[in-house]
TORPA-4810 file (N, C-alpha, C, O; in nm, 3 decimals):
<nodes>
NODE_1_0.081_-0.120_0.000_0.000_0.000_0.000_0.085_0.126_0.000_0.055_0.224_-0.068_M
NODE_2_0.192_0.121_0.078_0.279_0.237_0.086_0.343_0.266_-0.049_0.361_0.382_-0.085_V
NODE_3_0.376_0.160_-0.124_0.439_0.179_-0.254_0.344_0.249_-0.350_0.386_0.333_-0.429_N
NODE_4_0.215_0.214_-0.344_0.117_0.281_-0.430_0.105_0.428_-0.395_0.098_0.514_-0.483_K
NODE_5_0.104_0.457_-0.268_0.094_0.597_-0.225_0.217_0.675_-0.271_0.205_0.785_-0.324_I
NODE_6_0.334_0.617_-0.251_0.458_0.684_-0.290_0.466_0.702_-0.441_0.504_0.808_-0.490_L
NODE_7_0.428_0.597_-0.516_0.431_0.606_-0.662_0.332_0.710_-0.712_0.360_0.782_-0.807_L
NODE_8_0.216_0.717_-0.646_0.118_0.818_-0.685_0.168_0.959_-0.664_0.144_1.047_-0.747_G
NODE_9_0.238_0.981_-0.553_0.294_1.114_-0.527_0.402_1.150_-0.630_0.411_1.264_-0.676_L
NODE_10_0.483_1.050_-0.665_0.591_1.076_-0.762_0.532_1.111_-0.898_0.577_1.206_-0.962_I
NODE_11_0.432_1.033_-0.942_0.371_1.060_-1.073_0.301_1.195_-1.074_0.310_1.269_-1.172_L
NODE_12_0.233_1.228_-0.966_0.165_1.358_-0.960_0.265_1.472_-0.968_0.243_1.569_-1.041_S
NODE_13_0.375_1.460_-0.893_0.477_1.565_-0.896_0.543_1.574_-1.034_0.572_1.684_-1.082_A
NODE_14_0.566_1.459_-1.097_0.628_1.459_-1.230_0.538_1.523_-1.333_0.583_1.606_-1.412_L
NODE_15_0.410_1.485_-1.332_0.317_1.544_-1.429_0.299_1.692_-1.408_0.293_1.769_-1.504_G
NODE_16_0.291_1.733_-1.281_0.276_1.875_-1.252_0.400_1.953_-1.294_0.391_2.064_-1.344_L
NODE_17_0.517_1.891_-1.271_0.641_1.958_-1.311_0.651_1.976_-1.461_0.692_2.082_-1.509_G
NODE_18_0.613_1.872_-1.536_0.617_1.883_-1.683_0.522_1.991_-1.732_0.557_2.071_-1.820_I
NODE_19_0.401_1.994_-1.675_0.302_2.091_-1.720_0.343_2.235_-1.690_0.318_2.325_-1.771_S
NODE_20_0.406_2.257_-1.575_0.439_2.394_-1.534_0.575_2.441_-1.586_0.591_2.556_-1.626_L
NODE_21_0.673_2.351_-1.585_0.808_2.392_-1.622_0.823_2.420_-1.770_0.902_2.506_-1.809_L
NODE_22_0.749_2.348_-1.854_0.763_2.368_-2.000_0.734_2.512_-2.041_0.818_2.573_-2.107_S
NODE_23_0.620_2.568_-2.006_0.598_2.708_-2.045_0.691_2.806_-1.975_0.727_2.909_-2.032_P
NODE_24_0.730_2.775_-1.849_0.821_2.865_-1.776_0.957_2.871_-1.844_1.014_2.979_-1.862_I
NODE_25_1.010_2.753_-1.883_1.140_2.750_-1.952_1.131_2.822_-2.086_1.223_2.894_-2.124_I
NODE_26_1.020_2.802_-2.156_1.002_2.870_-2.285_1.001_3.022_-2.268_1.063_3.094_-2.346_H
NODE_27_0.931_3.070_-2.166_0.925_3.215_-2.141_1.062_3.269_-2.104_1.098_3.379_-2.146_I
NODE_28_1.140_3.192_-2.027_1.275_3.237_-1.989_1.365_3.249_-2.112_1.440_3.346_-2.125_M
NODE_29_1.358_3.152_-2.201_1.438_3.159_-2.324_1.401_3.282_-2.406_1.487_3.355_-2.454_F
NODE_30_1.272_3.303_-2.421_1.225_3.416_-2.503_1.265_3.549_-2.439_1.306_3.642_-2.509_V
NODE_31_1.255_3.558_-2.307_1.287_3.684_-2.240_1.435_3.720_-2.251_1.470_3.838_-2.250_S
NODE_32_1.522_3.619_-2.263_1.666_3.644_-2.281_1.707_3.650_-2.428_1.826_3.659_-2.460_Y
NODE_33_1.611_3.645_-2.515_1.642_3.655_-2.657_1.703_3.529_-2.716_1.764_3.534_-2.822_G
NODE_34_1.687_3.418_-2.647_1.742_3.291_-2.696_1.631_3.217_-2.769_1.517_3.210_-2.725_V
NODE_35_1.670_3.162_-2.882_1.571_3.085_-2.958_1.535_2.959_-2.880_1.622_2.878_-2.847_E
NODE_36_1.410_2.943_-2.851_1.364_2.831_-2.770_1.322_2.715_-2.860_1.242_2.731_-2.952_S
NODE_37_1.377_2.599_-2.830_1.336_2.481_-2.907_1.192_2.443_-2.874_1.127_2.370_-2.949_F
NODE_38_1.142_2.493_-2.759_1.004_2.465_-2.722_0.904_2.542_-2.807_0.784_2.516_-2.800_L
NODE_39_0.954_2.635_-2.887_0.864_2.711_-2.975_0.835_2.638_-3.105_0.744_2.674_-3.179_A
NODE_40_0.914_2.534_-3.133_0.891_2.458_-3.256_0.756_2.386_-3.247_0.709_2.349_-3.139_Y
NODE_41_0.697_2.369_-3.363_0.567_2.303_-3.368_0.586_2.153_-3.382_0.644_2.105_-3.479_E
NODE_42_0.535_2.079_-3.283_0.538_1.933_-3.293_0.431_1.886_-3.391_0.451_1.788_-3.463_A
NODE_43_0.320_1.955_-3.394_0.210_1.931_-3.488_0.164_2.069_-3.536_0.188_2.169_-3.469_L
NODE_44_0.100_2.074_-3.647_0.053_2.205_-3.695_-0.034_2.275_-3.591_-0.137_2.223_-3.548_P
NODE_45_0.009_2.394_-3.551_-0.064_2.472_-3.452_-0.041_2.429_-3.309_-0.104_2.483_-3.218_G
NODE_46_0.049_2.332_-3.285_0.074_2.281_-3.150_0.224_2.284_-3.123_0.299_2.200_-3.172_L
NODE_47_0.266_2.383_-3.042_0.409_2.397_-3.011_0.452_2.293_-2.908_0.370_2.227_-2.844_T
NODE_48_0.585_2.281_-2.894_0.640_2.181_-2.804_0.603_2.208_-2.658_0.566_2.115_-2.585_M
NODE_49_0.612_2.335_-2.615_0.582_2.363_-2.474_0.435_2.339_-2.442_0.401_2.299_-2.331_H
NODE_50_0.349_2.364_-2.540_0.207_2.337_-2.518_0.181_2.186_-2.515_0.100_2.138_-2.435_L
NODE_51_0.250_2.113_-2.603_0.234_1.968_-2.606_0.280_1.905_-2.474_0.213_1.817_-2.419_L
NODE_52_0.396_1.951_-2.423_0.446_1.897_-2.297_0.351_1.929_-2.180_0.333_1.848_-2.090_L
NODE_53_0.293_2.048_-2.185_0.198_2.085_-2.080_0.076_1.993_-2.081_0.026_1.953_-1.977_S
NODE_54_0.030_1.959_-2.203_-0.084_1.869_-2.214_-0.047_1.727_-2.171_-0.129_1.657_-2.110_L
NODE_55_0.074_1.684_-2.203_0.119_1.549_-2.165_0.128_1.535_-2.013_0.101_1.428_-1.959_V
NODE_56_0.167_1.642_-1.945_0.183_1.634_-1.800_0.052_1.620_-1.725_0.050_1.570_-1.612_G
NODE_57_-0.058_1.663_-1.787_-0.188_1.657_-1.718_-0.232_1.513_-1.690_-0.261_1.483_-1.574_V
NODE_58_-0.238_1.422_-1.791_-0.280_1.285_-1.759_-0.184_1.213_-1.664_-0.225_1.129_-1.584_P
NODE_59_-0.054_1.247_-1.673_0.042_1.186_-1.580_0.010_1.226_-1.436_0.011_1.143_-1.345_I
NODE_60_-0.019_1.353_-1.418_-0.052_1.402_-1.284_-0.182_1.342_-1.233_-0.193_1.306_-1.116_S
NODE_61_-0.283_1.332_-1.322_-0.412_1.276_-1.282_-0.399_1.127_-1.246_-0.459_1.082_-1.148_L
NODE_62_-0.321_1.053_-1.324_-0.302_0.911_-1.292_-0.231_0.894_-1.158_-0.261_0.801_-1.084_S
NODE_63_-0.137_0.983_-1.128_-0.071_0.978_-0.997_-0.166_1.005_-0.883_-0.158_0.941_-0.779_G
NODE_64_-0.257_1.101_-0.903_-0.355_1.131_-0.800_-0.449_1.013_-0.776_-0.482_0.981_-0.662_L
NODE_65_-0.493_0.948_-0.885_-0.581_0.832_-0.872_-0.510_0.717_-0.802_-0.570_0.648_-0.719_L
NODE_66_-0.383_0.695_-0.836_-0.307_0.589_-0.772_-0.287_0.617_-0.624_-0.296_0.526_-0.541_L
NODE_67_-0.259_0.742_-0.591_-0.243_0.781_-0.451_-0.372_0.758_-0.373_-0.371_0.706_-0.261_F
NODE_68_-0.484_0.799_-0.433_-0.613_0.783_-0.367_-0.646_0.635_-0.345_-0.698_0.597_-0.240_R
NODE_69_-0.616_0.552_-0.446_-0.642_0.409_-0.433_-0.557_0.346_-0.324_-0.605_0.262_-0.248_R
NODE_70_-0.430_0.385_-0.316_-0.343_0.331_-0.212_-0.390_0.366_-0.073_-0.388_0.282_0.017_G
NODE_71_-0.433_0.491_-0.053_-0.483_0.533_0.078_-0.609_0.457_0.114_-0.626_0.413_0.228_V
NODE_72_-0.699_0.439_0.016_-0.824_0.368_0.043_-0.799_0.222_0.079_-0.861_0.170_0.172_R
NODE_73_-0.708_0.157_0.008_-0.677_0.017_0.038_-0.613_0.002_0.176_-0.638_-0.095_0.247_E
NODE_74_-0.530_0.099_0.213_-0.467_0.093_0.345_-0.571_0.108_0.456_-0.564_0.039_0.557_E
NODE_75_-0.668_0.200_0.435_-0.773_0.217_0.535_-0.862_0.094_0.545_-0.902_0.054_0.654_L
NODE_76_-0.893_0.032_0.429_-0.975_-0.089_0.430_-0.903_-0.203_0.502_-0.965_-0.279_0.577_E
NODE_77_-0.774_-0.215_0.479_-0.698_-0.322_0.545_-0.693_-0.300_0.696_-0.703_-0.396_0.773_E
NODE_78_-0.678_-0.174_0.738_-0.675_-0.145_0.881_-0.810_-0.176_0.945_-0.815_-0.230_1.056_A
NODE_79_-0.920_-0.143_0.875_-1.053_-0.172_0.928_-1.078_-0.322_0.936_-1.139_-0.369_1.032_A
NODE_80_-1.030_-0.397_0.836_-1.048_-0.542_0.836_-0.970_-0.607_0.949_-1.019_-0.700_1.014_L
NODE_81_-0.848_-0.559_0.973_-0.767_-0.613_1.082_-0.833_-0.588_1.216_-0.830_-0.674_1.304_T
NODE_82_-0.892_-0.470_1.232_-0.959_-0.438_1.358_-1.082_-0.525_1.379_-1.108_-0.569_1.491_Y
NODE_83_-1.158_-0.551_1.270_-1.280_-0.629_1.283_-1.252_-0.775_1.313_-1.336_-0.844_1.371_S
NODE_84_-1.132_-0.825_1.273_-1.097_-0.964_1.301_-1.065_-0.987_1.447_-1.072_-1.101_1.495_R
NODE_85_-1.029_-0.881_1.519_-0.996_-0.894_1.661_-1.095_-0.810_1.741_-1.066_-0.694_1.770_R
NODE_86_-1.210_-0.865_1.777_-1.312_-0.788_1.847_-1.263_-0.743_1.983_-1.179_-0.808_2.046_P
NODE_87_-1.317_-0.633_2.028_-1.277_-0.579_2.159_-1.324_-0.673_2.269_-1.443_-0.701_2.282_A
NODE_88_-1.229_-0.722_2.348_-1.263_-0.818_2.453_-1.344_-0.753_2.562_-1.407_-0.823_2.641_V
NODE_89_-1.344_-0.619_2.570_-1.420_-0.553_2.674_-1.569_-0.577_2.659_-1.643_-0.569_2.757_E
NODE_90_-1.616_-0.607_2.534_-1.758_-0.629_2.512_-1.807_-0.752_2.587_-1.924_-0.760_2.623_E
NODE_91_-1.717_-0.848_2.612_-1.759_-0.972_2.673_-1.726_-0.978_2.821_-1.756_-1.079_2.886_F
NODE_92_-1.667_-0.875_2.876_-1.624_-0.878_3.015_-1.739_-0.900_3.111_-1.723_-0.974_3.208_E
NODE_93_-1.860_-0.838_3.088_-1.969_-0.864_3.183_-2.010_-1.011_3.186_-2.071_-1.054_3.284_P
NODE_94_-1.978_-1.088_3.082_-2.022_-1.227_3.076_-1.933_-1.318_3.158_-1.973_-1.430_3.190_L
NODE_95_-1.812_-1.273_3.194_-1.720_-1.358_3.271_-1.663_-1.279_3.388_-1.542_-1.261_3.399_I
NODE_96_-1.752_-1.234_3.475_-1.709_-1.155_3.590_-1.626_-1.241_3.684_-1.634_-1.364_3.682_Q
NODE_97_-1.547_-1.175_3.764_-1.468_-1.247_3.865_-1.562_-1.324_3.958_-1.671_-1.276_3.988_R
NODE_98_-1.523_-1.441_4.002_-1.610_-1.521_4.091_-1.630_-1.451_4.225_-1.535_-1.400_4.286_P
NODE_99_-1.756_-1.449_4.269_-1.787_-1.390_4.399_-1.765_-1.492_4.509_-1.779_-1.612_4.487_R
NODE_100_-1.731_-1.445_4.628_-1.713_-1.540_4.739_-1.840_-1.620_4.762_-1.949_-1.564_4.764_P
NODE_101_-1.825_-1.748_4.779_-1.941_-1.836_4.797_-1.999_-1.816_4.936_-1.927_-1.808_5.035_S
NODE_102_-2.131_-1.809_4.940_-2.198_-1.798_5.067_-2.217_-1.935_5.131_-2.175_-2.035_5.074_G
NODE_103_-2.279_-1.940_5.246_-2.302_-2.069_5.314_-2.389_-2.160_5.228_-2.497_-2.120_5.184_P
NODE_104_-2.344_-2.279_5.204_-2.420_-2.377_5.127_-2.417_-2.353_4.978_-2.482_-2.424_4.902_G
NODE_105_-2.341_-2.253_4.935_-2.334_-2.221_4.791_-2.201_-2.270_4.736_-2.095_-2.241_4.792_E
NODE_106_-2.208_-2.343_4.627_-2.088_-2.395_4.563_-2.031_-2.292_4.469_-2.105_-2.223_4.399_Q
NODE_107_-1.897_-2.279_4.468_-1.832_-2.186_4.375_-1.835_-2.243_4.236_-1.838_-2.365_4.217_S
NODE_108_-1.834_-2.152_4.136_-1.836_-2.194_3.996_-1.703_-2.261_3.961_-1.598_-2.217_4.006_R
NODE_109_-1.708_-2.367_3.882_-1.583_-2.437_3.846_-1.502_-2.354_3.749_-1.557_-2.284_3.665_P
NODE_110_-1.370_-2.363_3.761_-1.282_-2.298_3.665_-1.269_-2.384_3.541_-1.290_-2.505_3.545_E
NODE_111_-1.234_-2.318_3.429_-1.221_-2.390_3.304_-1.117_-2.500_3.315_-1.140_-2.612_3.270_V
NODE_112_-1.004_-2.468_3.375_-0.897_-2.567_3.387_-0.937_-2.684_3.475_-0.899_-2.798_3.448_G
NODE_113_-1.016_-2.657_3.581_-1.059_-2.763_3.669_-1.154_-2.858_3.598_-1.151_-2.979_3.621_E
NODE_114_-1.237_-2.804_3.510_-1.333_-2.886_3.438_-1.262_-2.980_3.342_-1.304_-3.094_3.325_K
NODE_115_-1.156_-2.933_3.278_-1.086_-3.016_3.181_-0.991_-3.115_3.248_-0.957_-3.217_3.188_R
NODE_116_-0.949_-3.086_3.372_-0.854_-3.174_3.438_-0.912_-3.313_3.461_-0.838_-3.409_3.474_S
NODE_117_-1.046_-3.324_3.466_-1.110_-3.454_3.484_-1.092_-3.542_3.360_-1.105_-3.664_3.369_K
NODE_118_-1.064_-3.480_3.248_-1.046_-3.555_3.124_-0.898_-3.583_3.098_-0.858_-3.602_2.984_D
NODE_119_-0.818_-3.585_3.203_-0.674_-3.617_3.194_-0.601_-3.519_3.105_-0.508_-3.556_3.032_A
NODE_120_-0.644_-3.393_3.110_-0.572_-3.289_3.037_-0.606_-3.281_2.890_-0.552_-3.195_2.821_G
NODE_121_-0.693_-3.367_2.838_-0.727_-3.365_2.694_-0.827_-3.255_2.668_-0.901_-3.215_2.758_A
NODE_122_-0.831_-3.208_2.545_-0.928_-3.108_2.505_-1.068_-3.168_2.510_-1.083_-3.287_2.483_L
NODE_123_-1.171_-3.088_2.543_-1.306_-3.141_2.549_-1.350_-3.192_2.412_-1.322_-3.128_2.310_P
NODE_124_-1.416_-3.304_2.409_-1.464_-3.359_2.282_-1.595_-3.294_2.244_-1.675_-3.263_2.332_T
NODE_125_-1.621_-3.272_2.115_-1.745_-3.209_2.073_-1.866_-3.290_2.119_-1.867_-3.412_2.106_P
NODE_126_-1.966_-3.223_2.172_-2.085_-3.291_2.221_-2.195_-3.280_2.118_-2.181_-3.215_2.014_R
NODE_127_-2.308_-3.346_2.149_-2.420_-3.342_2.057_-2.473_-3.201_2.041_-2.490_-3.129_2.139_G
NODE_128_-2.500_-3.161_1.918_-2.551_-3.028_1.890_-2.444_-2.928_1.854_-2.475_-2.821_1.803_G
NODE_129_-2.317_-2.961_1.879_-2.206_-2.871_1.848_-2.100_-2.948_1.770_-2.054_-3.054_1.815_V
NODE_130_-2.061_-2.896_1.656_-1.953_-2.954_1.577_-1.841_-2.851_1.564_-1.867_-2.733_1.542_K
NODE_131_-1.719_-2.896_1.578_-1.604_-2.805_1.570_-1.559_-2.797_1.424_-1.519_-2.897_1.365_V
NODE_132_-1.565_-2.677_1.368_-1.520_-2.654_1.231_-1.370_-2.625_1.227_-1.299_-2.676_1.141_K
NODE_133_-1.324_-2.543_1.320_-1.180_-2.515_1.336_-1.155_-2.480_1.481_-1.235_-2.411_1.544_S
NODE_134_-1.043_-2.528_1.535_-1.013_-2.510_1.678_-0.914_-2.397_1.699_-0.814_-2.386_1.628_S
NODE_135_-0.942_-2.313_1.798_-0.848_-2.210_1.838_-0.742_-2.271_1.928_-0.761_-2.378_1.985_G
NODE_136_-0.632_-2.203_1.941_-0.520_-2.253_2.023_-0.492_-2.163_2.143_-0.416_-2.202_2.231_T
NODE_137_-0.550_-2.044_2.147_-0.525_-1.953_2.257_-0.657_-1.892_2.306_-0.755_-1.886_2.231_T
NODE_138_-0.658_-1.848_2.431_-0.772_-1.777_2.490_-0.732_-1.631_2.507_-0.624_-1.601_2.558_I
NODE_139_-0.819_-1.540_2.464_-0.794_-1.397_2.481_-0.847_-1.353_2.616_-0.967_-1.367_2.644_I
NODE_140_-0.761_-1.301_2.699_-0.801_-1.256_2.833_-0.893_-1.135_2.822_-0.863_-1.039_2.751_C
NODE_141_-1.005_-1.140_2.894_-1.101_-1.029_2.889_-1.054_-0.908_2.968_-1.109_-0.799_2.954_S
NODE_142_-0.952_-0.925_3.052_-0.905_-0.814_3.135_-0.792_-0.737_3.069_-0.796_-0.614_3.062_K
NODE_143_-0.690_-0.809_3.019_-0.573_-0.740_2.964_-0.555_-0.763_2.814_-0.473_-0.696_2.751_C
NODE_144_-0.631_-0.857_2.755_-0.622_-0.882_2.612_-0.506_-0.972_2.571_-0.483_-0.992_2.451_G
NODE_145_-0.433_-1.027_2.668_-0.320_-1.114_2.634_-0.369_-1.251_2.589_-0.480_-1.292_2.623_A
NODE_146_-0.286_-1.322_2.513_-0.319_-1.455_2.465_-0.256_-1.560_2.556_-0.138_-1.552_2.591_E
NODE_147_-0.338_-1.658_2.594_-0.293_-1.768_2.679_-0.330_-1.899_2.612_-0.441_-1.910_2.561_T
NODE_148_-0.242_-1.999_2.611_-0.273_-2.126_2.545_-0.400_-2.191_2.601_-0.426_-2.185_2.721_P
NODE_149_-0.479_-2.252_2.512_-0.599_-2.324_2.554_-0.559_-2.435_2.652_-0.462_-2.507_2.629_V
NODE_150_-0.635_-2.446_2.760_-0.603_-2.544_2.863_-0.554_-2.480_2.991_-0.547_-2.545_3.095_G
NODE_151_-0.519_-2.351_2.983_-0.471_-2.281_3.102_-0.589_-2.238_3.189_-0.698_-2.212_3.138_S
NODE_152_-0.567_-2.231_3.320_-0.671_-2.188_3.412_-0.675_-2.036_3.427_-0.780_-1.978_3.452_R
NODE_153_-0.558_-1.974_3.410_-0.548_-1.830_3.431_-0.472_-1.766_3.316_-0.402_-1.832_3.240_R
NODE_154_-0.489_-1.634_3.304_-0.414_-1.556_3.206_-0.267_-1.553_3.247_-0.235_-1.528_3.363_C
NODE_155_-0.180_-1.579_3.153_-0.038_-1.583_3.186_0.019_-1.445_3.213_0.129_-1.434_3.267_K
NODE_156_-0.053_-1.339_3.176_-0.004_-1.203_3.196_-0.055_-1.142_3.326_0.024_-1.092_3.407_E
NODE_157_-0.188_-1.144_3.346_-0.244_-1.075_3.462_-0.301_-1.169_3.568_-0.336_-1.124_3.677_C
NODE_158_-0.310_-1.300_3.538_-0.360_-1.394_3.637_-0.510_-1.405_3.644_-0.563_-1.471_3.733_G
NODE_159_-0.583_-1.340_3.552_-0.729_-1.347_3.550_-0.773_-1.491_3.530_-0.718_-1.562_3.446_E
NODE_160_-0.874_-1.535_3.607_-0.924_-1.672_3.594_-1.020_-1.683_3.476_-1.099_-1.592_3.450_R
NODE_161_-1.012_-1.794_3.405_-1.105_-1.823_3.296_-1.217_-1.909_3.354_-1.194_-2.024_3.390_F
NODE_162_-1.338_-1.854_3.362_-1.448_-1.921_3.429_-1.537_-1.995_3.328_-1.558_-1.949_3.216_M
NODE_163_-1.588_-2.111_3.371_-1.681_-2.189_3.291_-1.824_-2.149_3.327_-1.849_-2.110_3.441_A
NODE_164_-1.919_-2.158_3.233_-2.058_-2.124_3.264_-2.121_-2.228_3.356_-2.072_-2.341_3.367_P
NODE_165_-2.230_-2.189_3.423_-2.300_-2.282_3.512_-2.359_-2.398_3.434_-2.357_-2.512_3.481_D
NODE_166_-2.413_-2.370_3.317_-2.474_-2.474_3.233_-2.367_-2.532_3.141_-2.313_-2.460_3.058_D
NODE_167_-2.336_-2.661_3.153_-2.231_-2.721_3.068_-2.262_-2.711_2.920_-2.170_-2.709_2.838_P
NODE_168_-2.391_-2.705_2.883_-2.426_-2.695_2.741_-2.384_-2.561_2.681_-2.371_-2.550_2.559_L
NODE_169_-2.363_-2.461_2.765_-2.324_-2.330_2.717_-2.173_-2.311_2.712_-2.125_-2.202_2.682_K
NODE_170_-2.097_-2.418_2.743_-1.951_-2.408_2.743_-1.895_-2.442_2.606_-1.942_-2.534_2.539_A
NODE_171_-1.793_-2.366_2.565_-1.724_-2.395_2.439_-1.654_-2.530_2.449_-1.584_-2.554_2.548_C
NODE_172_-1.671_-2.620_2.352_-1.607_-2.752_2.360_-1.455_-2.746_2.348_-1.388_-2.846_2.374_P
NODE_173_-1.399_-2.632_2.311_-1.253_-2.621_2.296_-1.190_-2.557_2.419_-1.099_-2.614_2.479_I
NODE_174_-1.238_-2.438_2.458_-1.176_-2.368_2.571_-1.258_-2.375_2.700_-1.204_-2.348_2.807_C
NODE_175_-1.387_-2.413_2.691_-1.471_-2.425_2.809_-1.535_-2.297_2.856_-1.608_-2.298_2.955_G
NODE_176_-1.510_-2.185_2.788_-1.569_-2.057_2.829_-1.713_-2.045_2.779_-1.761_-2.130_2.704_C
NODE_177_-1.781_-1.938_2.822_-1.922_-1.919_2.793_-1.944_-1.890_2.645_-1.886_-1.797_2.590_D
NODE_178_-2.030_-1.971_2.580_-2.063_-1.948_2.439_-2.161_-1.834_2.421_-2.192_-1.796_2.308_L
NODE_179_-2.211_-1.778_2.531_-2.299_-1.662_2.519_-2.229_-1.543_2.456_-2.295_-1.451_2.408_G
NODE_180_-2.096_-1.544_2.458_-2.018_-1.435_2.398_-1.980_-1.464_2.254_-1.905_-1.387_2.193_A
NODE_181_-2.031_-1.575_2.198_-1.994_-1.612_2.061_-2.052_-1.514_1.960_-2.154_-1.451_1.986_A
NODE_182_-1.985_-1.504_1.845_-2.028_-1.416_1.737_-2.079_-1.501_1.621_-2.030_-1.611_1.596_M
NODE_183_-2.180_-1.449_1.550_-2.241_-1.522_1.439_-2.163_-1.494_1.311_-2.141_-1.379_1.274_V
NODE_184_-2.121_-1.603_1.243_-2.054_-1.590_1.114_-2.149_-1.617_0.998_-2.140_-1.552_0.894_L
NODE_185_-2.239_-1.710_1.017_-2.335_-1.747_0.914_-2.442_-1.833_0.976_-2.454_-1.840_1.098_G
NODE_186_-2.520_-1.898_0.893_-2.628_-1.982_0.943_-2.569_-2.101_1.020_-2.496_-2.183_0.965_E
NODE_187_-2.602_-2.108_1.149_-2.556_-2.214_1.239_-2.405_-2.212_1.262_-2.352_-2.303_1.326_D
NODE_188_-2.333_-2.112_1.213_-2.188_-2.104_1.230_-2.156_-1.990_1.326_-2.198_-1.877_1.304_V
NODE_189_-2.082_-2.020_1.433_-2.049_-1.922_1.535_-1.899_-1.926_1.564_-1.831_-2.025_1.536_Y
NODE_190_-1.848_-1.817_1.620_-1.707_-1.809_1.662_-1.703_-1.781_1.811_-1.761_-1.683_1.858_V
NODE_191_-1.635_-1.866_1.885_-1.621_-1.846_2.029_-1.555_-1.710_2.056_-1.457_-1.674_1.990_C
NODE_192_-1.608_-1.637_2.152_-1.556_-1.504_2.181_-1.427_-1.504_2.261_-1.374_-1.398_2.292_G
NODE_193_-1.375_-1.622_2.295_-1.255_-1.630_2.377_-1.140_-1.702_2.307_-1.027_-1.654_2.308_F
NODE_194_-1.167_-1.819_2.246_-1.060_-1.891_2.177_-1.074_-1.881_2.025_-0.988_-1.928_1.951_C
NODE_195_-1.185_-1.818_1.978_-1.209_-1.795_1.836_-1.212_-1.925_1.754_-1.169_-1.927_1.639_F
NODE_196_-1.262_-2.030_1.814_-1.287_-2.154_1.741_-1.417_-2.139_1.662_-1.513_-2.079_1.711_S
NODE_197_-1.420_-2.193_1.540_-1.542_-2.191_1.459_-1.625_-2.314_1.494_-1.576_-2.427_1.488_E
NODE_198_-1.750_-2.291_1.530_-1.837_-2.398_1.575_-1.966_-2.398_1.494_-2.016_-2.292_1.455_L
NODE_199_-2.018_-2.517_1.468_-2.150_-2.533_1.406_-2.245_-2.578_1.516_-2.233_-2.689_1.567_I
NODE_200_-2.339_-2.491_1.551_-2.431_-2.517_1.661_-2.571_-2.536_1.605_-2.622_-2.451_1.531_I
NODE_201_-2.634_-2.647_1.641_-2.769_-2.673_1.595_-2.865_-2.567_1.649_-2.843_-2.509_1.755_E
NODE_202_-2.972_-2.544_1.573_-3.064_-2.433_1.606_-3.127_-2.449_1.743_-3.140_-2.351_1.816_K
NODE_203_-3.166_-2.572_1.781_-3.229_-2.592_1.912_-3.134_-2.554_2.025_-3.173_-2.487_2.121_D
NODE_204_-3.010_-2.598_2.014_-2.912_-2.565_2.117_-2.877_-2.416_2.114_-2.855_-2.355_2.219_L
NODE_205_-2.871_-2.357_1.993_-2.838_-2.214_1.982_-2.944_-2.129_2.051_-2.912_-2.030_2.117_A
NODE_206_-3.071_-2.168_2.037_-3.178_-2.092_2.104_-3.163_-2.102_2.256_-3.197_-2.007_2.327_R
NODE_207_-3.114_-2.213_2.304_-3.095_-2.229_2.449_-2.976_-2.148_2.498_-2.978_-2.094_2.609_R
NODE_208_-2.872_-2.140_2.415_-2.750_-2.067_2.455_-2.770_-1.918_2.448_-2.734_-1.844_2.540_I
NODE_209_-2.830_-1.872_2.337_-2.840_-1.729_2.313_-2.978_-1.675_2.349_-3.003_-1.555_2.334_F
</nodes>
């Protein structure tokens, strides 16, 4: 993108220089009494300095168009990159820090604790959910750092990754709440934490969302 912008600026400057310098040089020659080669007619009724001025116009315009296209493509690429990495702050209310358990109240299980029962293996896809592609890291909702799937806490800030109360609402890859998932297409969702692509049946999707 930068090359297009730079090339557009160079072409614009070159075309503008040709258009402006040709008549200026011709006027300088004439004012000093020097015969100007720019006064010769390249075509009947069309002198050299006028021809060069006309030639510089399309060069300058093409440079401007190229510059504009480069800037637009750079902005589009920046917007696309931003959209691929959603702001984790949007999902923070969905995974609040665990509150101290009251009398007779059980604390919510951590993601890592839930998977430890399976001897450290990744959760297998359950009925109603099919894994299209698996993510390898969890994005921390507090600091935005990436932590490998299977970890109980963020490796940067120590934030705990909590599992939902309803096991059906847990991502089969990272174990986090699928309520934060984003819709890609019909029955296709992306986990808001590990960004795994999942195919969720409509009945289960209505229960989750």
